[in-house]
N, C-alpha and C positions, 0 to 999 in steps of 0.2 A: 339694444344691449345683448339680447340673446344671440343674435348673429355674430356680434363681436366676440363673445366668449367662445362660440363654436369655431370661429375663424382662428383664434389664437390657440385653441386646443389642438388644432391639426398641425401645429408646428413645434419642433423641438428647439428651434432657435429663431430669433427675430433680429433682423438687421435694421438699425435705425440710422437714417442719414441726417447729419447735422447740416446747418447752413453752410459750413465751411467745407462741405462735401467729404468730411471724414466719416468713417464707418465704425460703429460700435456693435459688436455681436454679443447678444445675451444668450447664454447656454445654461442648461440645467446643471445643478450642483453635482459634479462628478467626484467630489472628494470621497475617498474610500474610508469606510469605517473600520476600526480595529475588529478583526474577526473574533467571534465568540469562541472561547476554548471549547473543544468537543467534550460532551458529557460522557462519562464511562457508560457502557451498555453491554448487556449480554446478547448472545445470538441464540435463536431457537430454530435454526435450519438443520433438520435431521434427514432430509430427503436423500442427500448424496452419500449417506453413510452405509457401509455394508451391514449385514445382519449382526455379526459379532461386535462391530464397532458401535452400532446403535444400542445393543444390549449393555455393553460396557459403559457407555456414556449415561444411559438411563440409570444404571445401577449406581454410578458415581453421584448423580444428582439426588437419587433416593437417599444414599448414605449421608450426603452433605446437608440435606434439608431436614432429615429426621432429628428432632431435638435441637435444631439450630435456634439460638436465642434471638437472632436478628429477625426471624420469621416465625413468630409464635402461633399464627393461625393460617397455615398454608391452605390455599384453595386451588385444586382439590386437596383433601387431607392426604397425608402420606400413606396411610393404609390402603387408600384407593390406588395410588401409584404403585405400591408394592404388589397389589393383586393383579393389576394390569400387566406389570412387568413379568410376574410369574406366569400369567397366561401366555404372554408372547414367547417367553423362553421355552415353555412346554410345547407350544404349537410349532416353534421353529425346529425343535428336535424331531417332532413327528414328521414334519414336512421334508425331512432329509430323504425319505423314500420316494419323493417326487409324486406322490399321490395328489391328484388334482384337487380333491376336497381339502386335503391337509394344507396344501399350498395356499388355497383361498382363505382358510381359517387363519393361517399365519399372517396373511396380508391384512385381514380385518383386524386382528389383534394389534398389529403394528400401528395401523391407522388410529385405533382407539387410544393406544398409549401415546402416540405422537400428539394427538389433539389435547390430551390431558396435560402433557408436558408443556405445550405452548400456553395453555391456560395458566398453569403454574408459573410459567415464565413471566406472564403479564403481572401476576401477583408479586413476584420477586422484584420486577422493575418498579412497580408502583410503591412498594414498601421501602425499597432501598433508596429511592429518590436520588439517584446519582452517586451514592456513596460507594466508591470502588471496593473498599474492604468488604462491605456487605454483599455486593454483587459477586465477588470472587468466592466468598464463603458458600454461595448457593450451589456450586458445582457446575453451573452452566458455563460454557465457553464464553470468553470475552470477545466482543466485537472490536477488532483492532482498527477498523476504518476511522480515520480522523485523528488517531492517536499520534503524538509527536514521534518523529522518526529519529532513531539514535544517530548521533553524529558519525560521519564517515571519516576514517583515518586518512592521513596524508600518505600517498605512495612514497616509500622510502627506498634508499639505496639505488637511485637511478644509475644505470650503467649503459654505455654505448661502446660497441666494439665493431671491428670490420666484419662485414658479412662474408659469405662464402665467395660470392662473385664480385668483381670490380664494380664500384659505384653503388654498393649496398652497405647498409649499417644496421646492426642488430641492437635493439634497445630492450631494456627490461627493468622491472622494479620488484620489490618484495610483494607478495600477495597482500591484498587489503581485505580485511574482514568486512563482510556485508556488501562488498562490491558486486554489482550485477554485471558490469561490463567495464571496458577500458577504452580510452581514446589515446591514440598515438599521434604525435604531432611533430612537425619540423618546420623550421624557417631559416632564412639566411642569418648568419651572425654578422654584426652585432644585433641584438634584439632591441627594438625601439617600440614606442607606443603605437606606431603605424605598421608594425610587422604583421604580415599575413601568414597565419599558420596553416599548413597543409595537414589534413586530418584523415586518419583511418580509424576504424573501430573494430572491436572484437571482444571475446570473453577471456582471452589469455592475458597473462601479465607481461608478455613479451611480444615483440613484433619486428619484422625485418623490412626496412625501406629499400627499394631497388631503383635503379635507373636515376640515381642522383648524380649531379655534376661532379666529376672527379676533381681533386686538388682544390676543393672549395670547402670552407668551414661552415657548418650548419649547426643550429641549436636544436636540441631535442627535449621533449618532455612527455610524460604520460599522465593522464588524468583517470582517476577512479570514479565510476558513476554508480550511485546507489539508488535506493528507493526514491520515487518522486523526483527523479533527475538530479539528486544531489551530485555535485561535481567538485572534486578536490584534486588540485594539480600537484605534481612532484616539483622538485627543484629543476632548474634548467641545466643541461649539460651540453657542451659543445665538442665537436670533433671534425677533423678534416677528412673528407671522403677520399678513400684511396682507389 
C-alpha cells in the first residue's frame, strides 16, 4: 500500500485504459476560485523619500494620530513620535553645513523616527482591522496595490484622413483619461469575425499608417490601454486609401 501511494503521488494525471481501449484521463481540480477582494492597507515605506518629504509625511502622521478616536492607545505614544520628529528636524537643519558628525546624527535620528513610525503603523493596521476609513484617518499613505482599477473611457471621435504621402492615412481620437498608451489598427474592409488587424502602438492619440495599398478601402480603429492592460476600442471607421 505504501508503494502504491508513493507511485500515485508522483503523477498529476492518471490514464486508465478500459476494456474497450478507450481512455479516461483524471486530472486535478483546476476550477478557479473567486479571488478574495483585496483588504485596504497602509504603507510604511519611507526609505525613498527626500528629507523634506519624510519630515512632512511624519508631521502629517503625527497630526492625524494625535487625539484620533479610532486609535486611543497608540504604540509608541504620540509624544514619543513628536520628540523623535523634533530631533530629526533639528539635526537636519544642523546638517546643512555638511559637517560629518552632523550628517551622521541626522541619519541616526531619521532611522530612529522611521523605526517608530513603522511600529506605529503595525498598531494602526492591527487596530483598524481592514477598515478603510480608519486607515485613511491615520495619515499613513494607502497601499494601492490590489485596489480596483478605475474604468477606462472609450476613445471617442475617431477620425481618418489622407496622410501627407500617397498610400498613407492619419488616424486620431480624443485623448482618453488614464490611458497609458494606445494601439493603432487597420484591416481590410469589410470587417468580419476572421479579420486580421495589423497593429502599431505608441503613447500619442494619433498615428499615421504608411505604405498601404492605394485605391483600397481599409477599416481603422484605436484602442486605449490603461493600468493592468485595460483595453478599450474606439468605433471603427473606413476610408479608401489615396
